[in-house]
C-alpha positions in Angstrom: 70.8 133.8 114.4 74.5 134.5 115.5 75.8 134.2 119.0 78.9 135.2 120.9 80.4 133.1 123.6 83.1 134.9 125.7 85.3 132.7 127.9 89.0 132.7 128.8 89.2 129.0 129.5 87.6 125.7 128.3 87.8 122.8 130.7 86.8 119.1 130.6 84.5 117.6 133.2 87.5 116.9 135.5 88.6 120.5 135.5 91.6 120.1 133.1 92.2 123.0 130.8 91.6 122.1 127.2 92.2 125.6 125.8 92.9 129.1 127.3 92.9 132.6 125.9 94.9 135.6 127.1 92.1 138.0 126.3 93.9 139.5 123.3 92.9 136.8 120.8 95.9 134.5 121.5 94.7 130.9 122.2 96.8 128.2 123.8 95.8 124.6 123.1 96.6 122.7 126.3 95.5 119.2 125.3 98.4 117.3 123.7 95.9 115.2 121.6 95.0 118.4 119.8 98.7 119.3 118.9 100.9 118.2 116.0 103.5 117.1 118.5 106.0 115.7 118.8 107.5 117.9 116.1 111.1 118.6 115.0 113.2 120.2 112.3 116.9 119.8 112.0 119.6 120.7 109.5 123.3 120.2 108.7 125.4 123.1 109.9 128.7 121.7 108.6 129.7 119.9 105.5 129.4 116.1 105.5 131.4 114.2 103.0 129.7 111.1 101.5 132.0 108.4 100.0 131.3 106.9 96.6 128.9 103.9 96.6 128.5 103.9 100.4 125.2 104.2 102.2 125.7 106.9 104.8 123.5 108.3 107.5 123.0 112.1 107.3 124.1 113.7 110.5 121.6 116.5 111.0 123.2 118.3 114.0 121.4 121.6 114.4 117.8 121.8 115.8 115.5 124.5 114.6 112.9 123.1 117.1 112.3 119.8 118.9 109.0 120.0 120.9 109.6 116.8 122.9 113.3 116.4 122.8 112.8 113.3 120.6 115.5 114.0 118.0 119.0 113.1 119.1 121.3 115.6 117.4 124.5 114.5 119.2 124.9 110.8 119.1 122.4 108.8 116.9 121.1 111.6 114.7 117.6 110.2 114.6 114.0 110.8 115.8 112.6 108.3 118.3 108.9 108.1 119.1 108.5 109.1 122.8 106.4 107.3 125.4 102.6 107.8 124.8 103.1 109.2 121.3 102.4 106.3 118.9 100.5 107.2 115.8 100.8 108.5 112.2 103.7 110.9 111.5 104.7 113.0 108.5 108.4 113.2 107.7 110.3 115.0 105.0 113.9 115.8 103.9 115.8 117.9 101.5 119.4 116.9 100.7 121.7 119.2 98.6 125.0 118.0 97.2 127.7 120.6 96.4 130.5 118.7 94.8 131.2 119.9 91.2 130.8 116.6 89.5 128.1 114.4 87.9 126.7 111.1 88.9 123.7 109.5 90.7 122.6 110.5 94.2 119.8 108.9 96.2 118.3 109.4 99.7 115.8 107.5 101.8 114.0 107.5 105.1 114.8 104.5 107.3 112.5 103.2 109.9 114.2 101.1 112.6 117.2 100.5 110.3 115.1 99.5 107.3 115.0 101.6 104.1 112.3 102.1 101.5 110.0 104.7 103.1 110.7 107.8 101.1 113.2 107.0 98.4 114.3 109.7 95.9 117.1 109.5 93.3 118.5 112.0 90.7 121.3 112.2 88.2 123.0 115.3 89.6 125.4 118.1 89.0 126.5 120.7 91.5 123.8 122.0 93.9 121.1 119.5 92.9 118.6 118.7 95.6 116.7 115.5 96.6 113.5 115.8 98.6 110.7 113.6 99.7 107.9 113.2 102.3 106.3 110.1 103.8 103.5 109.3 106.2 104.5 106.5 108.6 102.5 104.6 111.3 104.8 104.4 114.3 104.9 102.8 117.7 106.7 104.0 120.8 110.4 103.5 120.4 110.4 103.4 116.6 113.2 105.5 115.2 113.6 107.4 111.9 116.8 108.3 110.1 117.8 109.6 106.7 120.6 107.9 104.6 122.2 108.9 101.3 124.2 107.1 98.7 126.0 108.6 95.8 127.7 107.2 92.7 130.2 109.6 91.2 133.5 107.8 91.5 134.7 110.2 94.2 133.4 112.0 97.3 130.3 114.2 97.5 129.8 116.9 100.0 126.4 117.8 101.4 125.5 121.5 101.5 125.3 123.0 105.0 124.6 126.7 104.8 121.5 126.9 106.8 118.2 125.1 107.4 116.9 125.5 103.8 119.6 123.3 102.2 120.0 119.9 103.9 117.2 119.4 106.4 114.9 116.8 108.0 111.6 117.3 109.7 108.7 115.4 111.2 105.5 115.8 113.2 102.7 113.7 114.6 99.5 114.0 112.5 96.3 114.7 114.6 93.0 113.3 113.5 94.4 110.5 111.4 
């Protein structure tokens, strides 16, 4: 037997809206515990030069979105877990080098200044891309950054032509 339940609002016992509908099939989840937030995506909008054999933080300065204003795109270039948002998070990056040379190129996600959370390395030529994801258990105030190192004997420029080339993203995982 099938049934139909028609409502425009679901509330908890204290009268707090959990979910609302606008009557046209568009649902808004109002409970933060049911959302994959905080969430952000950022990318490089200008070329960044990476010196040979030097571990360098990637400065992702353009935000595609930042649900909780938790990514600093002006000073520290990192995501910091906001108050009340501890939990498991998924992070990922894509880093493209554009210098017409060959060598080794690696990238990694750093947690609170420590590396080893999503390491990737390639022997590259022009326009090769590194990419990796990681799930991290984070506490309030923990911060996440991406660093690169390259070994070519010269400088390597990171590609910066839009959000699909050199990017960094993350979001809180619900239900984990």
